[in-house]
C-alpha positions as CSV (number, residue, x, y, z in Angstrom):
1,X,113.6,-10.5,139.0
2,X,111.4,-8.7,141.6
3,X,109.3,-5.7,140.7
4,X,111.9,-3.4,142.3
5,X,114.3,-4.3,139.6
6,X,112.0,-4.1,136.6
7,X,113.3,-2.0,133.7
8,X,110.9,0.8,133.0
9,X,109.8,1.6,129.4
10,X,112.1,3.9,127.4
11,X,111.3,6.9,125.3
12,X,111.3,6.6,121.5
13,X,112.1,10.3,121.2
14,X,114.2,12.9,122.9
15,X,112.1,15.4,124.9
16,X,112.9,19.1,124.1
17,X,114.0,19.7,127.7
18,X,116.8,17.2,127.6
19,X,119.7,19.1,126.2
20,X,122.7,18.1,128.3
21,X,124.3,15.2,130.2
22,X,122.9,16.8,133.4
23,X,119.4,16.6,132.0
24,X,119.8,12.9,131.4
25,X,121.0,12.3,134.9
26,X,118.0,14.0,136.3
27,X,115.6,12.2,134.0
28,X,117.1,8.8,134.6
29,X,115.7,8.7,138.0
30,X,112.3,8.2,136.4
31,X,113.4,5.4,134.2
32,X,115.0,3.0,136.7
33,X,114.2,1.7,140.2
34,X,115.5,3.7,143.1
35,X,117.9,1.0,144.2
36,X,119.5,0.7,140.8
37,X,119.8,4.5,140.4
38,X,121.5,4.6,143.8
39,X,124.0,1.9,142.7
40,X,124.8,3.7,139.5
41,X,124.8,7.3,140.7
42,X,126.4,6.7,144.1
43,X,130.0,6.7,145.1
44,X,132.1,5.3,147.9
45,X,131.6,6.2,151.6
46,X,130.8,9.9,152.0
47,X,131.1,10.5,148.2
48,X,133.7,13.2,148.7
49,X,135.6,12.1,145.6
50,X,132.4,11.6,143.6
51,X,131.5,15.3,144.2
52,X,135.0,16.6,143.7
53,X,135.3,15.0,140.3
54,X,132.8,17.4,139.0
55,X,133.6,20.4,141.2
56,X,137.2,20.3,140.1
57,X,136.2,20.7,136.5
58,X,133.9,23.5,137.4
59,X,136.7,25.4,139.2
60,X,138.8,25.6,136.0
61,X,138.0,28.6,133.9
62,X,138.3,28.9,130.1
63,X,140.1,31.8,128.5
64,X,138.6,32.8,125.1
65,X,140.7,33.8,122.2
66,X,139.3,35.9,119.4
67,X,139.9,36.3,115.6
68,X,141.6,32.9,115.2
69,X,142.0,31.1,111.9
70,X,139.7,28.1,111.4
71,X,140.2,27.2,107.8
72,X,141.6,23.7,108.7
73,X,139.7,22.9,111.8
74,X,139.4,19.3,113.0
75,X,138.5,17.2,116.1
76,X,140.5,14.2,114.9
77,X,143.2,12.7,117.1
78,X,145.4,9.6,117.0
79,X,145.3,6.8,119.6
80,X,147.4,3.7,119.4
81,X,148.4,4.6,115.9
82,X,144.8,4.8,114.7
83,X,143.0,8.0,113.7
84,X,139.8,8.8,115.6
85,X,137.2,11.4,114.7
86,X,136.8,12.6,118.3
87,X,139.0,12.5,121.4
88,X,136.6,10.5,123.5
89,X,135.6,6.8,124.0
90,X,132.8,5.1,125.9
91,X,134.1,3.9,129.2
92,X,133.6,0.3,130.4
93,X,130.5,0.0,132.5
94,X,129.3,-3.3,133.9
95,X,125.8,-4.9,133.6
96,X,124.2,-2.4,131.3
97,X,121.1,-4.6,131.1
98,X,120.3,-3.1,134.5
99,X,118.9,-0.1,132.7
100,X,118.0,-1.3,129.2
101,X,117.0,-4.8,127.9
102,X,119.6,-4.6,125.1
103,X,122.3,-3.4,127.4
104,X,125.7,-3.1,125.7
105,X,124.3,-3.7,122.3
106,X,122.1,-0.6,122.5
107,X,125.1,1.4,123.6
108,X,127.1,0.0,120.7
109,X,124.5,1.0,118.2
110,X,124.9,4.6,119.3
111,X,128.7,4.3,119.2
112,X,128.5,2.9,115.7
113,X,126.2,5.7,114.6
114,X,128.6,8.4,116.0
115,X,131.8,6.5,115.1
116,X,133.0,6.5,118.7
117,X,135.2,3.6,120.1
118,X,133.8,1.6,123.0
119,X,135.6,-0.2,125.9
120,X,133.7,-3.4,126.8
121,X,133.7,-4.5,130.4
122,X,134.6,-7.9,131.7
123,X,131.4,-7.6,133.7
124,X,129.2,-6.8,130.7
125,X,125.8,-8.3,130.5
126,X,126.4,-9.1,126.8
127,X,129.3,-11.4,125.8
128,X,132.4,-9.8,124.3
129,X,131.9,-11.9,121.2
130,X,128.3,-10.7,120.7
131,X,129.4,-7.1,121.1
132,X,132.2,-7.6,118.6
133,X,129.9,-9.2,116.1
134,X,127.9,-6.0,115.8
135,X,130.7,-3.5,116.1
136,X,131.6,-1.0,113.4
137,X,133.9,0.9,115.6
138,X,137.2,0.0,117.3
139,X,136.7,-2.0,120.5
140,X,138.9,-2.2,123.5
141,X,138.5,-4.9,126.2
142,X,138.5,-3.9,129.9
143,X,140.0,-6.7,132.0
144,X,139.6,-7.6,135.6
145,X,142.2,-10.1,136.6
146,X,140.4,-13.4,137.7
147,X,141.3,-15.7,140.5
148,X,143.6,-17.8,138.3
149,X,145.9,-16.8,135.5
150,X,144.2,-19.4,133.3
151,X,140.8,-17.7,133.7
152,X,142.4,-14.3,133.0
153,X,144.2,-15.5,129.9
154,X,141.0,-17.1,128.6
155,X,139.3,-13.7,128.6
156,X,142.3,-12.1,126.9
157,X,142.5,-14.7,124.2
158,X,138.7,-14.4,123.6
159,X,139.2,-10.6,123.1
160,X,142.1,-11.2,120.7
161,X,140.1,-13.6,118.6
162,X,137.1,-11.3,118.5
163,X,139.1,-8.4,117.1
164,X,139.5,-6.1,120.1
165,X,142.3,-3.6,119.7
166,X,143.6,-3.2,123.2
167,X,143.4,-4.5,126.8
168,X,142.5,-2.0,129.5
169,X,143.4,-3.4,132.8
170,X,141.5,-1.9,135.7
171,X,143.8,-1.9,138.8
172,X,142.2,0.4,141.3
173,X,139.4,-1.9,142.4
174,X,140.9,-5.1,143.8
175,X,137.9,-5.0,146.1
176,X,134.7,-3.0,146.0
177,X,134.6,0.4,147.7
178,X,132.3,1.2,150.6
179,X,129.2,2.0,148.4
180,X,127.0,3.1,151.3
181,X,124.4,4.8,149.1
182,X,123.7,1.5,147.3
183,X,123.8,-0.4,150.6
184,X,121.2,1.9,152.1
185,X,119.0,1.4,149.1
186,X,119.2,-2.3,149.4
187,X,120.8,-2.9,146.0
188,X,121.9,-6.4,145.0
189,X,122.6,-7.4,141.4
190,X,119.4,-9.0,140.0
191,X,119.7,-12.6,139.1
192,X,118.3,-11.9,135.7
193,X,121.2,-9.6,134.8
194,X,124.2,-11.8,133.8
195,X,127.9,-11.4,133.8
196,X,127.9,-12.8,130.3
197,X,131.7,-13.1,129.9
198,X,131.9,-15.2,133.1
199,X,129.0,-17.6,132.7
200,X,131.3,-20.7,132.6
201,X,133.7,-19.4,135.2
202,X,134.6,-22.1,137.8
203,X,133.6,-21.3,141.4
204,X,136.4,-19.5,143.3
205,X,137.9,-21.7,146.0
206,X,137.0,-20.7,149.5
207,X,139.3,-18.4,151.3
208,X,141.0,-20.1,154.3
209,X,142.0,-17.8,157.1
210,X,143.4,-18.2,160.5
211,X,141.3,-16.8,163.4
212,X,143.5,-13.7,163.7
213,X,143.6,-12.9,160.0
214,X,141.7,-10.3,158.1
215,X,139.3,-11.2,155.3
216,X,140.3,-8.0,153.5
217,X,144.1,-7.8,154.1
218,X,144.9,-11.5,154.3
219,X,142.1,-12.9,152.1
220,X,140.9,-10.7,149.3
221,X,144.1,-8.7,148.9
222,X,146.2,-11.9,148.8
223,X,144.6,-12.6,145.5
224,X,144.8,-9.0,144.1
225,X,146.9,-8.5,141.0
226,X,150.4,-7.0,141.3
227,X,153.0,-5.6,139.0
228,X,154.2,-9.1,138.3
229,X,150.8,-9.9,136.9
230,X,151.0,-7.0,134.5
231,X,154.5,-8.3,133.3
232,X,153.0,-11.8,132.9
233,X,150.1,-10.3,130.8
234,X,152.6,-8.6,128.6
235,X,154.2,-11.9,127.8
236,X,150.9,-13.5,126.9
237,X,149.2,-11.0,124.6
238,X,150.2,-9.1,121.5
239,X,147.6,-6.4,122.2
240,X,148.6,-3.0,123.7
241,X,148.0,-2.8,127.4
242,X,146.6,0.2,129.1
243,X,146.4,0.5,132.9
244,X,143.3,2.1,134.2
245,X,143.2,3.6,137.7
246,X,146.4,5.6,137.9
247,X,146.5,8.7,140.1
248,X,150.2,8.6,141.2
249,X,153.0,9.9,139.0
250,X,155.2,7.1,140.4
251,X,152.8,4.5,139.3
252,X,152.5,6.1,135.8
253,X,156.3,6.1,135.5
254,X,156.3,2.4,136.4
255,X,153.9,1.8,133.6
256,X,156.1,3.7,131.2
257,X,159.2,1.7,132.3
258,X,157.3,-1.5,131.6
259,X,156.6,-0.3,128.1
260,X,152.9,-0.3,128.5
261,X,150.8,1.5,125.8
262,X,149.2,4.0,128.1
263,X,147.5,4.8,131.4
264,X,144.0,6.1,132.4
265,X,144.1,8.7,135.1
266,X,141.0,7.6,137.0
267,X,139.5,7.3,140.5
268,X,136.9,4.8,139.3
269,X,134.3,7.5,139.2
270,X,134.6,8.0,143.0
271,X,133.4,4.4,143.6
272,X,136.4,2.8,145.2
273,X,138.5,4.8,147.7
274,X,136.8,8.0,149.0
275,X,139.0,11.0,149.6
276,X,141.4,10.6,146.7
277,X,142.0,13.5,144.3
278,X,139.7,14.3,141.5
279,X,141.1,12.8,138.3
280,X,141.5,16.1,136.6
281,X,143.6,17.3,139.6
282,X,145.9,14.3,139.2
283,X,146.3,14.6,135.4
284,X,149.0,17.3,135.0
285,X,151.5,15.5,137.3
286,X,150.9,12.2,135.6
287,X,151.5,13.7,132.2
288,X,154.6,15.5,133.3
289,X,155.9,12.3,134.8
290,X,155.6,10.1,131.7
291,X,156.4,12.7,129.1
292,X,154.8,13.0,125.7
293,X,155.4,9.4,124.4
294,X,152.9,7.6,126.6
295,X,149.2,7.8,125.9
296,X,147.4,9.3,128.8
297,X,143.6,9.2,129.0
298,X,141.3,10.6,131.7
299,X,138.2,9.1,133.3
300,X,135.8,10.4,136.0
301,X,133.9,13.6,136.1
302,X,133.3,14.4,132.4
303,X,129.9,16.0,132.1
304,X,130.3,18.6,129.3
305,X,132.2,19.0,126.1
306,X,134.1,21.8,127.9
307,X,135.3,19.2,130.4
308,X,136.8,17.2,127.6
309,X,138.5,20.4,126.4
310,X,139.9,21.0,129.9
311,X,141.3,17.5,130.1
312,X,143.0,17.8,126.7
313,X,144.5,21.1,127.7
314,X,146.0,19.6,130.9
315,X,147.6,16.7,129.1
316,X,145.1,14.0,128.2
317,X,145.1,12.5,124.7
318,X,141.5,11.6,125.1
319,X,138.8,11.0,127.7
320,X,136.4,8.2,128.7
321,X,132.7,9.0,129.0
322,X,131.1,7.0,131.8
323,X,127.9,7.5,133.8
324,X,126.4,10.1,131.4
325,X,125.8,7.6,128.7
326,X,124.3,5.1,131.1
327,X,121.8,7.7,132.1
328,X,121.0,8.3,128.5
329,X,120.7,4.6,127.9
330,X,118.2,4.3,130.7
331,X,116.0,7.2,129.4
332,X,115.9,6.5,125.6
333,X,118.1,3.5,124.7
334,X,120.4,3.8,121.7
335,X,118.7,7.0,120.6
336,X,119.5,8.6,124.0
337,X,123.1,7.5,123.9
338,X,123.6,8.8,120.4
339,X,121.9,12.1,121.3
340,X,124.2,12.5,124.4
341,X,127.3,11.8,122.3
342,X,126.3,14.2,119.6
343,X,125.7,16.8,122.3
344,X,129.1,16.3,123.9
345,X,130.7,16.6,120.4
346,X,128.9,19.9,119.7
347,X,129.8,21.2,123.1
348,X,133.5,20.4,122.5
349,X,133.3,22.1,119.1
350,X,131.7,25.2,120.6
351,X,134.4,25.4,123.3
352,X,137.2,25.0,120.7
353,X,135.6,27.7,118.5
354,X,135.3,30.2,121.3
355,X,138.8,29.6,122.8
356,X,140.4,29.9,119.4
357,X,141.5,26.2,119.1
358,X,140.9,24.8,115.6
359,X,142.5,21.4,116.2
360,X,143.0,19.0,119.1
361,X,146.7,19.7,119.1
362,X,146.1,23.4,119.5
363,X,144.3,22.9,122.8
364,X,146.8,23.8,125.5
365,X,146.9,24.9,129.1
366,X,147.2,28.5,128.2
367,X,143.5,28.4,127.4
368,X,142.7,27.7,131.0
369,X,142.7,29.7,134.2
370,X,143.5,27.2,137.0
371,X,142.4,27.7,140.6
């Protein structure tokens, strides 16, 4: 690994000035090389969707309610028939050893401490088995379909055998977005940071194209997963399947018709196709399309506990926290992630208190003023 990719020393305490997710994002620039920060913080193309993910939350106003009864208050919720203390999970993020030597294991230590479930990425820098061995919280496995069904099924069976509770299939990134900020910064994945779940993966066969064919349309997309692959996966795992990357009500309905356990309304943090709607904008229509019986999660743009509240009010059962915890990991390791998660928890509780919502079920759209 060249000097430009060296991980910088982490704090062993939380500075008094770091009190929010935004503070961690600002501080993280001092704890990772510029090219790695660009790869993590950046989005696709002109980053319109990346910016809109946060702006859309900012445009939604909260409506306080006074003198409400809080004798039986709770932040507990139920996902996949299991009770969770809080309505958020750690999103799958690849290659966490980019920012901390312990990578996913440091993140997991914080999740264990705060009792928050974690979704482990196919592209983790720690194997799914090693993560599971140290987990005290429910784990879900995020799946990228591989070049062959045998390779895909191998990952799924490993997750089943290791005790993962669900398969989260990411479907909105069959190829990488135009990550121009990372390109300008000269980012390439350092050779010292592994894709630990794929270390024995056979080399993909070369793509053979005619001279007039497109590498993207006729090559990469010819191998991209389709609805038939989701149906095949259903036949080969007993775990509930959740599809991540849904913005269209029609796609959400198709997931419901297939009997899938849930969907994640997500635009991949603004990292795939630029110019698509902010996830929070797409959420109400997806919830209306699938009704109340399908689990709907939201990903992309969560930066405050009040954002979690807004997502719940607009129909999400829970949310996924992404970039903010990676910034905290870069600054102060497991301690930073735990501090960030506790901060989000307290922000959610304050928002619930001041809007008169003692329970997760009481959080409704009438507590919002929409633009």
